C-alpha positions as CSV (number, residue, x, y, z in Angstrom):
1,M,145.1,316.8,21.9
2,L,143.7,313.2,21.7
3,K,147.3,311.9,21.8
4,K,148.0,313.8,25.0
5,I,144.9,312.4,26.7
6,I,145.8,308.8,25.7
7,F,149.4,309.3,26.7
8,T,148.3,310.7,30.2
9,V,145.9,307.8,30.7
10,C,148.6,305.3,29.8
11,V,151.1,306.9,32.2
12,I,148.5,306.8,35.0
13,L,147.6,303.2,34.4
14,V,151.2,302.0,34.2
15,G,152.3,304.1,37.1
16,C,149.6,302.7,39.5
17,K,150.9,300.1,41.9
18,G,148.4,297.7,43.4
19,N,148.6,296.9,47.1
20,T,146.6,293.7,47.1
21,Q,149.5,291.3,46.8
22,N,151.7,293.3,49.2
23,K,149.0,293.2,51.9
24,T,148.5,289.5,51.4
25,K,152.3,288.8,51.7
26,A,152.5,290.9,54.9
27,K,149.6,289.0,56.5
28,V,151.1,285.6,55.6
29,S,154.6,286.3,56.7
30,D,153.3,288.0,60.0
31,T,151.3,284.8,60.8
32,K,154.2,282.5,60.2
33,K,156.6,284.5,62.4
34,A,154.1,284.5,65.3
35,I,153.9,280.7,65.5
36,A,156.2,279.0,68.1
37,Y,156.4,275.2,67.8
38,K,157.1,272.8,70.6
39,V,159.5,270.8,68.5
40,V,162.2,273.0,66.9
41,K,165.3,271.7,65.2
42,T,167.9,273.0,62.8
43,D,167.7,272.3,59.1
44,Q,170.7,270.0,59.5
45,E,168.9,268.0,62.3
46,W,165.7,267.6,60.2
47,R,167.8,266.4,57.2
48,K,169.4,263.7,59.3
49,E,166.1,262.4,60.7
50,L,163.9,262.5,57.7
51,T,164.1,260.7,54.3
52,D,164.6,263.0,51.3
53,I,160.9,263.0,50.3
54,Q,159.8,263.6,53.9
55,Y,162.2,266.5,54.2
56,Y,161.0,267.9,50.9
57,I,157.4,267.8,51.9
58,L,157.5,268.5,55.7
59,R,160.3,271.2,55.7
60,K,160.1,272.7,52.2
61,A,156.3,272.5,51.7
62,G,156.7,270.2,48.7
63,T,154.1,267.9,47.2
64,E,154.5,264.2,46.4
65,T,153.3,262.8,43.0
66,A,149.6,261.9,43.1
67,G,149.0,258.2,43.5
68,T,152.4,257.3,44.9
69,S,151.8,257.1,48.7
70,I,151.6,253.6,50.2
71,L,149.1,255.1,52.6
72,L,146.6,255.9,49.9
73,E,145.0,252.5,49.8
74,N,145.4,251.8,53.6
75,K,142.1,250.6,55.1
76,K,143.4,249.5,58.5
77,K,142.2,250.9,61.7
78,G,144.6,253.2,63.5
79,T,146.0,256.7,63.7
80,Y,148.0,258.7,61.2
81,V,150.8,260.6,62.9
82,C,153.3,263.3,61.8
83,A,156.4,261.6,60.2
84,A,158.6,264.2,61.8
85,C,157.5,264.3,65.4
86,S,154.8,261.5,65.8
87,T,152.0,263.9,66.8
88,E,148.6,262.3,66.2
89,L,147.0,264.1,63.3
90,F,144.1,262.0,61.8
91,K,142.1,258.9,62.8
92,S,141.5,256.1,60.2
93,D,137.8,256.7,60.8
94,Y,138.2,260.1,59.2
95,K,139.8,258.8,56.0
96,Y,138.0,258.4,52.7
97,D,138.7,257.9,49.0
98,S,138.5,261.3,47.5
99,G,139.8,260.2,44.1
100,S,142.5,262.9,44.3
101,G,145.5,260.6,44.4
102,W,146.4,261.7,48.0
103,P,145.3,260.3,51.4
104,S,142.2,262.4,52.3
105,F,140.4,262.9,55.6
106,D,137.2,264.8,56.4
107,R,138.5,266.1,59.7
108,E,141.7,266.4,61.8
109,I,142.4,265.7,65.4
110,V,141.5,269.1,66.8
111,G,144.4,271.0,68.2
112,N,147.1,268.9,66.5
113,V,146.8,270.4,63.0
114,A,147.4,274.1,62.4
115,F,146.2,276.1,59.4
116,D,147.6,279.0,57.4
117,V,146.9,280.8,54.1
118,D,149.0,279.8,51.1
119,Y,149.2,281.9,47.9
120,K,152.0,279.9,46.3
121,I,150.1,279.0,43.1
122,G,148.4,282.4,42.6
123,Y,145.3,282.0,44.6
124,K,144.2,281.5,48.2
125,R,144.4,278.0,49.7
126,T,144.3,276.7,53.3
127,E,147.6,275.1,54.1
128,E,147.8,272.6,57.0
129,H,150.8,271.7,59.0
130,C,151.6,269.8,62.2
131,A,150.9,272.1,65.2
132,T,153.8,270.5,67.1
133,C,156.7,270.8,64.7
134,G,155.3,273.0,61.9
135,G,155.8,270.3,59.2
136,H,153.8,270.9,56.0
137,L,151.1,268.3,55.5
138,G,149.0,269.4,52.6
139,H,145.9,271.6,52.0
140,V,142.2,271.7,53.0
141,F,139.5,272.1,50.5
142,D,135.7,272.6,50.7
143,D,134.8,269.7,48.4
144,G,134.8,266.8,51.0
145,P,131.9,264.6,51.9
146,S,128.7,266.6,52.4
147,G,127.4,264.0,54.9
148,T,130.2,264.9,57.4
149,T,132.2,268.1,57.5
150,G,132.3,268.9,53.8
151,K,136.1,269.3,54.1
152,R,138.9,267.4,52.3
153,H,142.2,267.4,54.1
154,C,144.4,266.5,51.1
155,V,147.6,265.2,52.8
156,N,150.9,264.1,51.4
157,G,151.3,260.4,52.5
158,A,155.1,260.9,53.0
159,A,154.3,263.5,55.8
160,L,152.5,260.7,57.7
161,K,153.3,257.5,59.5
162,F,150.5,255.0,60.3
163,I,150.1,253.4,63.7
164,P,147.7,250.5,63.7
165,T,145.2,250.3,66.5
166,D,146.6,247.0,67.8
167,Q,150.0,248.6,68.6
């Protein structure tokens, strides 16, 4: 009798299918389908215009190796723009050294950066991308400077171009 009860419990537990991940995937894919960007190009056009690392990050949501961006130590005044479409994304006044190995900002230029939910590594993260072309920039975390926004926009340097103020 005990064997039958244990067997029945095992069948019930194994047979149960959780819906949590399915619901999450539906929400994420529905959100991405609803976005219409001002700049739309074919994959072939993006490949021609972007370097290999820019394409990997902006179009395939890749991540550059920490500490490799030439923009990481940039202290000049200016604006960081999307490497794909030149939309202004971050001001140099918003940049700070987070110690993460990626250029970090405590805020974006409102309206030029869009946000979505990303579960690619098994838990919820806020992904950010260019609101004009949809290029992947990085992620936003809640461990930024408490004296300002408390946000850390952790951005791949290869997704950005820097325009100095004097230009």
